[in-house]
N, C-alpha and C positions, 0 to 999 in steps of 0.2 A: 456432619461427617467428622469422625475423629481420626486424626493423623498421628502416626507413630513418629515421635521426635527422637532422632538418634544424634548423639554428639559425635563430631569428628574426632579422630584420634588426636589431632593436634591441639584440641581444646581441653583435653583431660588435664586435671591437676589434683593435688592432694587435699583439697579443701573439703571434700565430701566423699561418700561411698555410693550414693544413689545415682550412679551413672547408668546410661543405657546406650550401647553401641551395637551396630550391625557390622560384622566383620567376617572375613573368610580365613580359615586356618590353612595357611600356605604350607607350613611345616610343623610337625609335632615330633618331639624326641624325648627320651627318658634320661634324666640325670642320674648317672651311675658313678660312684666313686671308683677311681681306677684301681687303687690298691685293695680296698676291702670289698669292692663290688656292692656296696650298700646303695640301695635305691633312695634318692633324695627328693625326687619329685618329677613332674612333667613340665616340659618347656613347650611353648607354642609361639609361633610367629604369626601374628594377625595382620591383615591388611584391610583397609576400608575403601569406600568408593572414590576417595580422592587420591588413591595410590599411596597413602601414608601407611607406615608400618610401626608395629610396637611389639615388644617381647612380653609374654605373660608367663607366670610361673604358678604351678599348682603344687603346694607342699605335699610331701608323701602322706601326711596324716589326713589330707582331704582328697587324695588321688582316687580312691574308690568311688567317690561321689560323682566323678566326671569322666573317668577313664573309658567307660563303655560308650559314652556319647561322642567322644572326640574322634574325628576322622579328617585326614588331610584333604583339602579341597572343599570341605563342607562350609556353608554359610550359617552363622549363628547370630542369635540375639543374646547379648551378654549384659546382665544387669547386676547391680549391687556388688561392687568390687573395689579394691584398694588401689590407688595410684601413688607411686613413690618415685622420687628422684634416684638415679644411680649415684653411688658414692664416689665413683671415679676410680675405684680400686679393682673393679672386676676386669677379668681378662677374657679374650675371645668372645666378645659380644657379637651377636648376629645382626644387631640393629644399632644405628648411630643416633637414634632418638634418645633424648636425655631422661625420659620417663619409662617406667614399665608397670605392668599390672600384676597384682596379687589376687588369687582366688581365696575365698574364705568359705566357711560352712554355710553362710547365708547367700553366697553368690549363686545366681541362676543362669544356667546355660541351656538354651533351647535352639534346636535346629530351625532355621528360618524357612517358612513355606510361602511367604508373601512376596509378591512382586513389589518393586519399588526401587531401592538403591541398586545401581549397576556396579557391582564390585568385580574388578578384573580377576582373571584366573591367577595371574602372577604379578608381583611387584618386586623390582630389583633395584639395588643401589650399585650400578655398574661403574667399575673403575677401569681406566685405561691400563693395558698391560705395561706400558712404559713407566707407569707411576708405582708399580709394585715394589721396585727396588728400594725406593725411599720409604715405603711403608713397612718394610720387613722388620725393622727394629722395634716398632710399636706393637706389642702383643695384645693391645686392648680390644682390637676389633678383628673379626673375620671380614672377608671381602667377597663381592660378587663380580665375576668377570664373564666375558663372552669371547668366543673365538672359533675358528675353523679347526676341526680335529685333524691332526696329522700324526703319522708314525706310531700307530697303536701297536704295542707289543703284546705278546701272548700272556694270558693270566698265568702267574707263577705261584706255585706252592712252596713254602719254606717254613722252617722252624725258627721261632724267634729266640732271643736271648733268654727269655723266661720259659723256654721249652714248650711254647704253644704253637699249634698249627696255624699258619697265617696264609693269606693270599695277597698278592700284589699285582697291580696293573699300572703300566707306565705309558704315557703318550704325551703329545705336545698340543698346544693350541696357538693359533696365530690370528692377529687382526690385520695382517698385511704390513704392519710396521714393526712389530715385535713378536718374538716366539718365546713361549714360556712352557717349561716342563711341568707335568702333573703326575703325581703318584697317588693312586687310590688303594685302599686296603680293605681286605675282608669282604663283608657283604656288599658294600657299595661298589667295590671293584668287580665283583661277579655280576651285579646288576648292570653295571656300565657295559661290560663286555656283551652281555645278552642283548641289551638295547641297541648297541652299535651294530651287531650282526643283523638286526632286523631292519636297519635303515636301507631304503631303496635308492636314495639319492647319492650321487657321486660326492657331493659336498655336504658334509654333516657339520652343522653349527651347534655348539653346545653352550648353554648358560650354566656356569658352575657357581652355585649360590652358597654363601657362607663357607668359603674355602679358607683353609689355614695357610698363611704364608710362612715359608721356612727356607732352609738351604740344604742342599746336598752337594758335598765336595766344593763348597763355595758358590755353587750356582743356585739362583733363585728357583724355588720349587713349590708348587701348590700341592696340598694334600687334604685329606678329608678329616672332618670333625663330626661329632654326633649331629650337629645342625646342618651338615652339608647335604645339598640336593643337586641333581643335575637334570637338565631339561634339553632334549635333543630336538632340533628342527621345529620348535614351537612357533605358533603364530603370535609374534610379539614385535613391537616396533623396532627394538634394538637388534633383533635377529634379522628382520626384514631389511634393515639398513645395511647390515654387514653382508647379507646375501647379494644385494645389489653391488656393493663395493668389490666383492670377491670375483665378480664377473669381469672386472677390468683386467686388461692384458698384463699389466705390471704388478698385479696384486701379490703373486707368489715370487716376484723377482726383486723384492725389496732387499735391503741389506740385513737379512735375517741370519742368525747363527745357524750353523749346520748341526746335524744330529750328534756329531762327535766333538762339538766345541767344549764340552765339559771335561774332556780328556786333556788337561793342561800338561805342558811339558815339565818334566822333572829336571830342575837345574841346580847347579851349585851356586854358592854365594858369589863366586868370581864371575860366573856366567850372568847372573842377575845384574851385577854391577856394570857389566859390559853391554847391557841392552841399550839400544838407541831408538829414536823415533822411527827409524827404518824397519826395526824388528816388529813393531806394532803388536807387542804382547801386552794384554791388559791384566792377565792373571797367570801366575806360574806356581809350581809346587816346589818346595825345598824341604830338605831333611836337615834339621839343625838341633843343637843343644842350647838351652838357655844358660848363658854363662854369667849374666848379671841382671838383677832387677833394679831399676832406677828408683830406689825407695825414698830419695830426696824429692821426687816430683809428685804432683797430685795424681792419685790413682783413680779418680773418677771425674766426670764433667757434668755440669748442669745443662740440660737441653730443653729446647722448645718442642713441645709435643706436636705442634702444628707444622713447623718448618724443619725439624730435625737438625737444628744448628745449635752451637753453644750459646748460652745466655751470657749477657754482660751485666755486671753489677753496677748500676747507675743510681747514685744517691741512695744506696742501701736497698734498692729493688732489683730483683733479677728480671732483666728485660731482654726480649728478643731483638736482635739487631736488624732483622729484615724490615725494610721500609713499609711493606704492606701488611706487617703484623704488629710489631711493637708491643706485644702482649706482656703484661707484668705477672710474675709468678711469686707470690709470697713464700711458697714452699715448692721449689722446682723438682721435677723428676731428675733422677741421677742415673748415669750409666758408667760402667767400668771403662777405664782407659789406662791400661797398665803398660808402662814403658819398659822394654827389655832390650838387652843386647844378646843377639843369638849368633852362633858360629858353626861352621863345619870345617873340614880340613883345608879349605881354600880361602877362608877369611871370615869376617864378621860384619853384621849390619844391625842397626837399631830397628826393632820391630815393635809396633804398638798392638797389644792384644786388646781386641774390641769387646764390647759388652756381651754379645751373644756367645762368643767363644769362652769368655771367662765364666759366665753364668753356667754354661754347660759343664765345664770342668769342675767348678767349685760347688755347684748346686745352690748358690746363694745369689741374692740381689745385693746391690749397694746398701740398701736399707737394712738387710739382714746382717751384713758385716758391721754396719754402724751400731746396730743394736748389740751385737756381740762385744764390740769395743766398749760400749757403755756398761755392760754387765761386768767386763773385766777392768773397768776404770782406766782404760788406756786410750781415751779419746785423743785424736790428734797424731797418734803414731801410725806408722805404716802397718797395715793388717798382716799378721803372720800367715793368715790363710793364703795370701797372694804370694808369699815367699816360697810356697811349696812348688812353684814352677821351676825354681832354681835347680840347675844341674840335671834336668830331665830332657829326654829326647822327644821331639815332636815332628810330625809331618804337617807342614803348614802350607795352605794356599794363600798366596800373597796377592794383594791388589797392586798393580803397577800403574801408577798415575803418570800423567803427562809430565809433571814436574820431576818425577823419577827419571823418565826417559830423556828429558832435557838437561839432566844433571843439576837441576835447581834444588833438589832435596834428596838426601841420603836416607830418609826415614820411610819405612814401609808399614803398611797396615794389613792385618789379617782379615780374611773372610771365611776361613775354616781352619780348624786345628784338630788333629788326631794324635793321641799320645803314641809314641813309638815310631820306628822307622820301618814301615811295612811295604813301601813301594819298591819294586825291583827293576823297573824299566820305565822308559818314557811312555807316556800315554796309557799307563795302566790305571783303569778306573778303580777308585776305592769302593769297597762294598758299602751298600746303603744301610748300614747298621743304625745310623742316626735317624732314619726315616721310619717313624712308627705312627700309626693312627692313634689318636687319643681315645681312651675308653670313657673318660669322664668329661663332663661339660661344665660350663660356667653357670652356677646357680647361686642364689643368695641365701645363706643360712640365717633364717630369722623366723620368729613367730609372726603370724599375721597381725598387722597393726603396729609392729615395732617400728620406731622411727630411726632414721639414719642421721649422722652428722651431714650437714649440707655441703659436702665436698664437691670438688669440681670434676666434670667430665666434659670432653670436647663437645660443644654444642654444634651439631651439624644439621639441625632442623629436621624436616621430614626426609625420610630415606627413600621414599618412593620415586626414584628418578627413572622414568622410562623413556623420556624424550631426548636425553642427552647423556654423554659419557662424562662423568665427573672427573676432574683432574685434581691432583694434589696441590695445585697452585691456588685453589680457591680458599681464601681466608675464612676461618671459622672461629667465632668468638667463644670464649669460655666464661663460666660463671665463677663464683668465689671459691678459692682454694684454701682459705685460712684454716679450716678445720680438718685438713688432711691428717690422719692419725697414723703414727708409725706402727703401732701394734696390730694394725689390720692388714699390713702388707703380707701378701701370700708368698711363701717361699717357693722358689722355682725348684722343681724336682730334678735331681741330677740324672743325666742320661749316660749310659755306658758308652764309652767312645772307643773301646778296643775293636779293631776290625774283626769281622766274622767271615770265614770262608764259606762259600756256598756254590752250588752248581746250578746252572740254568739248563733246563730240558728244552731242546729245540724240536 
């Protein structure tokens, strides 16, 4: 008797192309460039019988060979394909596994009709809702979450800044410990509303897979990406565990934020300075003018991708100070940290403009600005791009730390910035102009067989975690970073930040 031998996803490597795997296509989406609408290829999320997951890509020039045969949920025998390491420069990846698959014209894809390997219908890499806050700054990965659906609003039609007809649906999810806002756009928003209306249970639990972490008005918010899928009340261990927990009497009585917690108070600088621990304000909105840029200070910081803390230069090596990490970075990731002095008619305070806000306003990363400095031969000087903040008015959502409340620190940090003074009263929500679903997806522009520099990406091992909720405290080792190349850094596209007026039909 002849047995079919299939290689586990975790055993794949770049040493050969004559691989044979049996996998299920959990998600399939097309890579479309947002600006030009150019079709770049087909993306697939494959899972195998061991709950391991891997991303596969079919270049546009080979898409016709496989497009008709690809179907979500179908099991395939896949043979003769290329396996390559991620470069570490890709953003919004749907899988944390360090390798991915490339189809070629000699790749063979066949629907599996044989019994044998028991491949689950779904495999997820579930993260706890409480850990999303610390993950928001790292745009390298999408995330999978699970929660009970709450506060579903009506599907809303609106016209985008580019004069396109759009749809938007907002709701929240909770795991009994945290509550997170979700905003879905367009087709997936409509599909979600239709699926939710069909649910017969009072408690609807959703797994939101490959969601994009962002912010709205300084509040953490999940939204959809082309890879995003949702699964309501499915038979899955993580869903079944949450269903048991949500039957507990105190499940909905935890210290969850209320629906209006994102309507922060509009305060003057004097009022912010007068806040004490009794006020218990963790975020407030202020309207200020940037009166000084501290150009004598460092305008960026080197950070640990695992721990999201500043690296220390120890014996010439950038090292994470966390005891359970201690990772060395030959070429560390860098984030903006622009120190400013802002004021209104009641006084002034030092405010640090954080990475997300600076990137949104300038449309550049730290590496982009360093490249511009190299081209201008003004390395070491304070970038003129960051001086454009000076003498401009901003509406800023500030983080209020315990040190601020205890009067141990007079320095504040931003969690959202909108240009201009648009708020007119306390608790007036800002329009969600910054929330837009991405039309394009992460893909690798390469000819089949092209090799990459062996740069680093976080090594998270197999992403098929169905029996536990992963926390951000789990240390993950990385590979070599020595070959990280500056010219491959992708420029962050600027988003318009001017508020937009809109009407909600009730």
